[in-house]
One Martini backbone bead per residue (centre of mass of N, CA, C, O) as a GRO file, in nm:
protein
   66
    1UNK     BB    1   0.233  -2.655   0.339
    2UNK     BB    2   0.094  -2.391   0.254
    3UNK     BB    3   0.332  -2.203   0.327
    4UNK     BB    4   0.518  -2.310   0.105
    5UNK     BB    5   0.341  -2.237  -0.132
    6UNK     BB    6   0.333  -1.935  -0.075
    7UNK     BB    7   0.643  -1.892  -0.106
    8UNK     BB    8   0.665  -1.988  -0.399
    9UNK     BB    9   0.468  -1.786  -0.520
   10UNK     BB   10   0.630  -1.537  -0.426
   11UNK     BB   11   0.887  -1.603  -0.584
   12UNK     BB   12   0.749  -1.582  -0.863
   13UNK     BB   13   0.668  -1.286  -0.823
   14UNK     BB   14   0.956  -1.175  -0.816
   15UNK     BB   15   1.036  -1.274  -1.093
   16UNK     BB   16   0.817  -1.117  -1.247
   17UNK     BB   17   0.898  -0.834  -1.142
   18UNK     BB   18   1.182  -0.837  -1.263
   19UNK     BB   19   1.104  -0.868  -1.558
   20UNK     BB   20   0.932  -0.609  -1.570
   21UNK     BB   21   1.159  -0.412  -1.494
   22UNK     BB   22   1.347  -0.476  -1.729
   23UNK     BB   23   1.143  -0.402  -1.949
   24UNK     BB   24   1.103  -0.107  -1.856
   25UNK     BB   25   1.397  -0.016  -1.897
   26UNK     BB   26   1.413  -0.079  -2.197
   27UNK     BB   27   1.180   0.109  -2.280
   28UNK     BB   28   1.307   0.368  -2.169
   29UNK     BB   29   1.555   0.356  -2.364
   30UNK     BB   30   1.342   0.374  -2.618
   31UNK     BB   31   1.124   0.621  -2.502
   32UNK     BB   32   0.960   0.575  -2.272
   33UNK     BB   33   0.810   0.605  -1.991
   34UNK     BB   34   0.897   0.640  -1.650
   35UNK     BB   35   0.642   0.502  -1.524
   36UNK     BB   36   0.724   0.209  -1.580
   37UNK     BB   37   0.956   0.199  -1.377
   38UNK     BB   38   0.792   0.271  -1.129
   39UNK     BB   39   0.590   0.037  -1.150
   40UNK     BB   40   0.801  -0.192  -1.143
   41UNK     BB   41   0.926  -0.119  -0.868
   42UNK     BB   42   0.667  -0.140  -0.703
   43UNK     BB   43   0.605  -0.434  -0.768
   44UNK     BB   44   0.869  -0.549  -0.652
   45UNK     BB   45   0.830  -0.449  -0.360
   46UNK     BB   46   0.568  -0.601  -0.305
   47UNK     BB   47   0.676  -0.890  -0.360
   48UNK     BB   48   0.902  -0.880  -0.149
   49UNK     BB   49   0.723  -0.838   0.096
   50UNK     BB   50   0.565  -1.101   0.063
   51UNK     BB   51   0.807  -1.293   0.083
   52UNK     BB   52   0.904  -1.212   0.363
   53UNK     BB   53   0.642  -1.281   0.510
   54UNK     BB   54   0.634  -1.585   0.429
   55UNK     BB   55   0.911  -1.668   0.545
   56UNK     BB   56   0.858  -1.587   0.834
   57UNK     BB   57   0.615  -1.772   0.872
   58UNK     BB   58   0.770  -2.035   0.810
   59UNK     BB   59   0.993  -2.011   1.036
   60UNK     BB   60   0.783  -1.975   1.288
   61UNK     BB   61   0.490  -2.123   1.237
   62UNK     BB   62   0.281  -1.932   1.163
   63UNK     BB   63  -0.023  -1.972   1.039
   64UNK     BB   64  -0.157  -2.242   1.037
   65UNK     BB   65  -0.278  -2.428   0.778
   66UNK     BB   66  -0.541  -2.658   0.661
   0.00000   0.00000   0.00000
């Protein structure tokens, strides 16, 4: 059960990372620094990695938490 909750939280993290990346791209088009886009992309990659790890753990049944 806890693994499912971890996967759902990771999915919301990917959603938040995507929103931040879209906001960073919009700000970049308005004249902001390109570092915002880089930071947003890095954050999205980290959250995607976490989601993939949690889904794999959920599918294989490893790491059963009590």
